[in-house]
C-alpha positions in Angstrom: 136.8 62.7 109.1 136.8 61.2 105.6 133.1 62.1 105.1 133.7 65.6 106.4 136.5 66.2 103.9 135.0 64.7 100.8 131.7 66.6 101.4 133.7 69.8 102.0 132.5 70.1 105.5 129.0 69.0 104.7 128.3 71.2 101.7 127.9 68.0 99.6 124.6 67.4 101.5 123.1 70.6 100.1 119.4 70.0 99.2 119.7 70.6 95.4 122.7 70.3 93.2 125.4 69.5 95.8 128.2 70.3 93.3 126.9 73.8 93.2 127.1 74.0 97.0 130.7 72.7 96.9 131.7 75.2 94.2 130.1 78.0 96.1 132.0 77.0 99.3 135.3 77.1 97.3 134.5 80.6 96.2 133.7 81.7 99.8 137.1 80.3 100.9 138.8 82.1 98.1 137.1 85.4 98.9 137.9 85.0 102.6 141.6 84.5 101.8 141.4 87.5 99.5 139.9 89.6 102.2 142.3 88.4 104.9 145.5 88.5 102.8 144.7 91.3 100.3 145.5 88.9 97.4 145.6 85.1 96.9 149.0 84.2 95.7 149.0 81.6 92.9 151.2 79.3 94.9 148.8 79.3 97.8 145.9 78.5 95.5 148.0 75.8 93.9 148.6 74.3 97.4 144.8 74.3 98.1 144.1 72.7 94.8 146.7 70.0 95.5 145.3 69.4 98.9 141.8 69.0 97.5 143.2 66.6 94.9 145.0 64.5 97.5 141.9 64.2 99.6 139.9 63.2 96.6 142.4 60.6 95.4 143.1 59.3 98.9 139.4 58.8 99.8 137.9 58.3 96.3 137.7 54.5 96.5 136.3 54.7 100.0 133.6 57.3 98.9 132.5 55.2 95.9 132.0 52.2 98.3 130.5 54.2 101.1 128.0 56.1 99.0 127.5 53.1 96.6 127.8 55.3 93.5 130.6 55.7 90.9 130.3 59.5 91.2 128.7 60.1 94.5 126.7 63.4 94.7 127.7 64.3 98.3 131.4 64.1 97.3 132.1 67.7 96.3 135.9 68.0 97.0 136.3 67.5 93.3 134.2 70.6 92.6 136.2 72.5 95.1 139.4 71.6 93.3 137.9 72.5 89.9 136.5 75.8 91.1 139.9 76.8 92.5 141.5 75.8 89.1 139.0 78.2 87.4 140.4 81.0 89.6 144.1 80.2 89.2 146.1 83.0 87.7 143.0 85.2 87.3 143.9 88.8 88.1 142.0 90.2 91.0 143.4 93.7 90.9 142.5 95.6 94.0 140.6 92.8 95.8 138.4 94.7 98.3 140.3 98.0 98.5 137.5 100.1 97.0 133.9 99.8 96.0 134.9 99.5 92.3 137.6 96.8 93.1 135.1 94.9 95.3 132.5 94.9 92.6 135.0 93.8 90.0 136.3 91.0 92.3 132.8 89.7 93.0 131.9 89.9 89.3 135.0 87.9 88.3 134.3 85.3 91.0 130.7 85.1 89.9 131.8 84.6 86.2 134.3 81.9 87.2 131.6 80.2 89.2 129.1 80.3 86.4 131.6 79.2 83.8 132.8 76.3 86.0 129.3 75.0 86.7 128.4 75.2 83.0 131.6 73.3 81.9 131.1 70.8 84.8 127.6 70.1 83.6 128.3 70.0 79.9 131.4 67.7 80.3 133.0 68.8 77.1 136.0 66.7 75.9 138.2 65.7 77.5 136.0 65.9 80.7 133.6 63.1 79.7 136.5 60.8 78.9 138.3 61.6 82.2 135.2 60.9 84.2 135.5 57.2 83.2 138.8 56.9 85.1 138.5 54.6 88.2 137.5 55.7 91.7 138.8 59.0 92.9 140.6 59.8 89.6 137.3 59.7 87.6 135.5 61.8 90.3 138.3 64.4 90.2 139.7 64.7 86.7 136.5 65.7 84.9 136.2 68.7 87.3 139.8 69.7 86.9 139.2 69.7 83.1 136.1 71.8 83.6 138.1 74.2 85.8 140.8 74.5 83.1 138.1 75.2 80.5 136.4 77.8 82.6 139.7 79.4 83.4 140.6 79.7 79.7 137.3 81.3 78.8 137.4 83.6 81.8 141.0 84.7 81.0 140.0 85.4 77.4 137.0 87.3 78.4 139.0 89.5 80.8 141.6 90.1 78.2 139.0 91.2 75.7 137.2 93.4 78.2 140.5 95.1 79.2 141.0 96.0 75.5 137.6 97.7 75.2 
């Protein structure tokens, strides 16, 4: 069960760049919720982020030992949490109610995904420093920082585009 959760139901075993697979899985869950509910309330997304963080922190030490690596590649629950942070409070006006709204929603999710992966790879401060924390905290916190950075850039970009 621990392995299933930390690999986000096996996505961490993706053939290349497992973090990308985990991030993509987080976007798929987000879009499924958006489709089912019409919107993803911030509090629901916050609960999902908290749940991913709890899983990561609860099983981080186990994962480091099991995979014999300080930041095991198959562990992608941290990318899931970070990806959801990058979508937190992002306006998804319309969701899937029209073709235009659907295209806008998919474009915003793609931008969030791209930005999150870039910031996760670059490890700009404070992400690089946070990665040095022990066990699950180090695995998780650099991705939360990348999610925050991606969210800020995405929100600024959406603000500027709305003014054009």
